[in-house]
C-alpha positions in Angstrom: 0.0 0.0 0.0 1.0 3.6 -0.5 0.3 5.1 2.9 0.2 6.9 0.3 -17.8 24.7 -7.0 -19.3 25.0 -6.5 -20.2 24.0 -3.0 -17.0 23.1 -1.2 -17.2 20.9 1.9 -14.4 20.7 4.5 -12.3 17.6 5.0 -12.3 16.0 8.4 -10.0 17.7 10.9 -7.6 15.9 13.2 -9.4 14.1 16.0 -12.8 14.9 14.4 -15.3 12.2 13.3 -15.0 11.4 9.6 -18.3 11.6 7.8 -18.8 8.7 5.4 -21.5 8.6 2.7 -22.0 5.1 1.4 -23.4 4.4 -2.1 -24.0 0.7 -2.7 -26.6 -2.0 -2.9 -26.9 -4.1 0.2 -24.9 -7.3 0.3 -22.8 -9.3 2.9 -19.6 -7.4 1.9 -21.2 -4.1 2.5 -22.6 -5.3 5.8 -19.0 -6.2 6.9 -17.6 -2.8 6.0 -20.5 -1.0 7.7 -19.8 -3.1 10.8 -16.2 -2.0 10.8 -17.3 1.7 10.5 -19.8 1.3 13.3 -17.2 -0.1 15.7 -14.8 2.8 14.9 -14.9 6.0 17.0 -13.2 7.8 14.1 -16.0 7.5 11.5 -19.7 8.1 11.2 -21.9 6.8 8.4 -24.1 9.8 7.5 -26.1 7.9 4.9 -26.2 4.5 3.1 -28.2 4.7 -0.1 -28.7 2.6 -3.2 -27.5 3.9 -6.6 -30.1 5.3 -8.8 -32.8 8.0 -8.6 -32.6 10.0 -5.4 -29.0 9.2 -4.5 -27.7 12.6 -5.7 -30.2 14.5 -3.6 -29.3 12.3 -0.6 -25.6 13.0 -1.1 -26.1 16.8 -1.4 -28.2 16.8 1.7 -25.5 15.1 3.9 -22.1 16.8 3.9 -19.4 14.1 3.8 -15.7 13.8 4.0 -15.5 10.3 2.3 -17.6 8.7 -0.4 -17.5 4.9 -0.1 -18.9 3.6 -3.4 -19.4 0.1 -4.7 -17.7 -0.8 -8.0 -21.0 -1.5 -9.7 -22.2 2.0 -8.9 -19.1 3.4 -10.6 -19.7 1.3 -13.7 -23.3 2.5 -13.9 -22.4 6.2 -13.6 -21.8 7.7 -17.1 -19.8 10.7 -15.7 -17.8 8.8 -13.2 -16.9 10.9 -10.1 -16.9 14.3 -11.9 -20.2 15.4 -10.5 -19.3 14.5 -6.9 -15.9 16.3 -7.1 -17.3 19.4 -8.7 -19.8 19.6 -5.9 -17.3 18.8 -3.2 -13.7 19.3 -4.3 -12.3 18.1 -1.0 -14.3 14.8 -1.0 -12.2 11.6 -0.8 -13.6 8.7 -2.8 -12.9 5.0 -2.0 -14.2 2.3 -4.2 -14.9 -1.2 -2.9 -15.8 -4.6 -4.4 -14.7 -7.9 -5.7 -13.1 -8.9 -9.0 -11.7 -5.5 -9.9 -9.1 -6.0 -12.6 -6.0 -3.7 -12.8 -7.4 -1.7 -15.8 -10.5 -0.9 -13.8 -8.4 0.2 -10.8 -6.3 2.4 -13.0 -9.4 4.0 -14.4 -11.0 4.7 -11.1 -7.9 6.3 -9.7 -7.4 8.4 -12.9 -11.1 9.4 -12.5 -10.6 10.8 -9.0 -10.8 7.9 -6.6 -8.3 8.2 -3.8 -8.2 4.5 -3.1 -10.0 1.2 -3.2 -10.7 -1.8 -1.0 -10.7 -5.2 -2.8 -11.0 -8.9 -1.9 -7.3 -8.9 -1.0 -7.9 -6.5 1.9 -9.7 -7.0 5.1 -12.5 -4.8 6.4 -10.1 -3.2 8.9 -8.1 -1.9 5.9 -10.9 0.5 5.3 -10.1 2.5 8.5 -6.5 2.7 7.4 -7.5 3.7 3.9 -9.8 6.5 5.2 -7.0 7.9 7.4 -4.5 7.8 4.5 -6.7 9.5 1.9 -7.7 12.2 4.3 -4.0 13.0 4.6 -3.9 13.6 0.9 -2.3 10.4 -0.2 -3.5 7.4 -2.2 -4.5 4.0 -0.8 -3.3 2.1 -3.9 -1.3 -1.1 -4.3 2.3 -0.6 -5.3 2.0 -2.2 -8.7 -1.0 0.0 -9.6 0.9 3.1 -8.3 3.9 2.2 -10.5 1.8 2.0 -13.6 0.1 5.3 -12.8 3.5 7.0 -12.4 4.9 5.5 -15.6 1.9 6.8 -17.6 2.1 10.3 -16.2 5.8 10.5 -16.9 5.3 9.4 -20.5 2.4 11.8 -21.0 4.2 14.8 -19.6 7.3 14.0 -21.8 5.0 14.3 -24.8 3.6 17.5 -23.6 7.0 19.1 -23.1 8.1 18.1 -26.6 5.0 19.6 -28.0 5.5 22.9 -26.2 9.0 23.2 -27.8 7.4 22.7 -31.2 4.8 25.3 -30.5 7.5 27.8 -29.7 8.7 27.5 -33.3 5.3 28.5 -34.6 4.4 31.3 -32.1 6.1 34.4 -30.9 7.5 34.5 -27.4 4.5 36.4 -26.0 2.0 34.2 -27.9 3.7 31.1 -26.6 3.4 32.5 -23.0 -0.3 33.2 -23.6 -0.8 29.7 -25.0 0.8 28.1 -22.0 -1.6 30.1 -19.7 -4.5 28.8 -21.9 -3.3 25.3 -21.2 -3.4 26.0 -17.5 -7.1 26.9 -17.8 -6.7 30.6 -17.1 -9.4 33.0 -18.4 -8.6 36.0 -20.6 -8.8 38.3 -17.6 -6.5 36.0 -15.5 -4.0 35.8 -18.4 -4.0 39.6 -18.5 -3.3 39.8 -14.8 -0.5 37.3 -15.0 1.3 39.1 -17.9 0.5 42.7 -16.9 -1.4 43.3 -20.1 -4.8 44.7 -20.8 -7.5 42.2 -21.6 -7.8 43.8 -25.1 -4.1 43.0 -25.7 -4.6 39.4 -24.7 -7.6 39.1 -27.0 -5.6 40.5 -29.9 -2.8 38.0 -29.3 -5.4 35.2 -29.0 -6.9 36.2 -32.4 -3.4 36.0 -33.9 -2.9 32.6 -32.4 -6.3 31.4 -33.6 -5.5 32.6 -37.1 -2.1 30.8 -37.2 -3.8 27.5 -36.4 -7.1 28.1 -38.2 -9.3 27.8 -35.1 -12.0 30.1 -33.5 -11.8 29.5 -29.8 -9.6 28.2 -26.9 -11.0 24.7 -26.9 -10.3 24.3 -30.6 -6.8 25.8 -30.1 -5.9 23.3 -27.5 -7.1 20.3 -29.5 -6.4 21.2 -33.1 -3.1 23.0 -32.7 -1.7 20.1 -30.7 -2.7 17.8 -33.4 -0.9 20.0 -36.0 2.4 20.4 -34.1 2.5 16.9 -32.6 0.6 14.3 -34.6 1.4 11.5 -32.2 -1.0 8.6 -32.1 -3.7 9.2 -29.4 -1.8 12.3 -28.2 -5.0 14.4 -27.9 -6.4 12.1 -25.2 -3.1 12.1 -23.3 -2.8 15.8 -23.5 -6.3 16.3 -22.2 -5.6 14.0 -19.3 -2.7 16.1 -18.1 -4.6 19.4 -18.4 -7.7 18.1 -16.7 -5.7 16.6 -13.9 -4.6 20.2 -13.0 -8.1 21.5 -13.3 -9.7 18.9 -11.1 -7.0 19.1 -8.5 -8.0 22.7 -8.1 -11.7 21.8 -7.7 -12.5 23.0 -11.1 -14.5 21.2 -13.8 -12.5 19.7 -16.7 -11.2 22.2 -19.2 -12.6 20.2 -22.1 -15.5 17.8 -22.1 -14.1 14.3 -22.2 -15.4 12.2 -25.0 -14.1 9.1 -23.3 -15.6 9.9 -19.9 -12.2 9.4 -18.3 -10.9 12.0 -15.9 -7.7 12.3 -14.0 -7.1 13.3 -10.5 -3.6 12.4 -9.4 -2.5 13.6 -5.9 1.0 13.8 -4.7 2.2 10.4 -3.8 5.1 9.1 -1.7 6.4 5.5 -1.7 5.0 3.3 1.1 5.4 -0.2 2.4 
């Protein structure tokens, strides 16, 4: 293990009771986890609801620090965890269930889950997992964590190469504005960062749009990247890195994801 909006909700403080919202259909496994939580003085189950109509209203009515969700509820949710994280950016999500293959585990962590409990782990691991994720770390098996790190390193290497290519197409100031666009800054925010007027930023943006034959920031991000770095599948990889930064700040994804696959990667340190 690695012991490692629009309406923000605070995380649990030290020595405070952790509020746990459970989203799952009843079964013996769930009963075991609920029994572990009931025995713990650290945690309080604020609600336990079935997936489906009404579960979102129940969630918004009960402020929670941790969302404990069954794997089937994850598979049935078309937008993954994005709605929960946009509503409560500090929320920590833990998925539980049996028969969760590695690719599914990678997907849920990239989608914003801070950890998972599977058949290899006892119910008591849940309490350790809750403490770990509340500290800002991931509760993820080492081999999954290694695969996540390798993917991020590969993706960011591609991004850095593309930025160098972009510099050969844009002026220095245009390249700086483009980098701020990638960071999700608005025109007003870019103007503030660069000590320029909003009108000047808009003028530079129009020049950038013209060079790449696009009409807005979203097209600029996608289509210019395709022009300067036509690597297979690079648009999806590029979006993953951008959206990771957006979601880490509690913001919605910069670009709607056609693959319904988001990334939230927290700082990780190597554990036992």
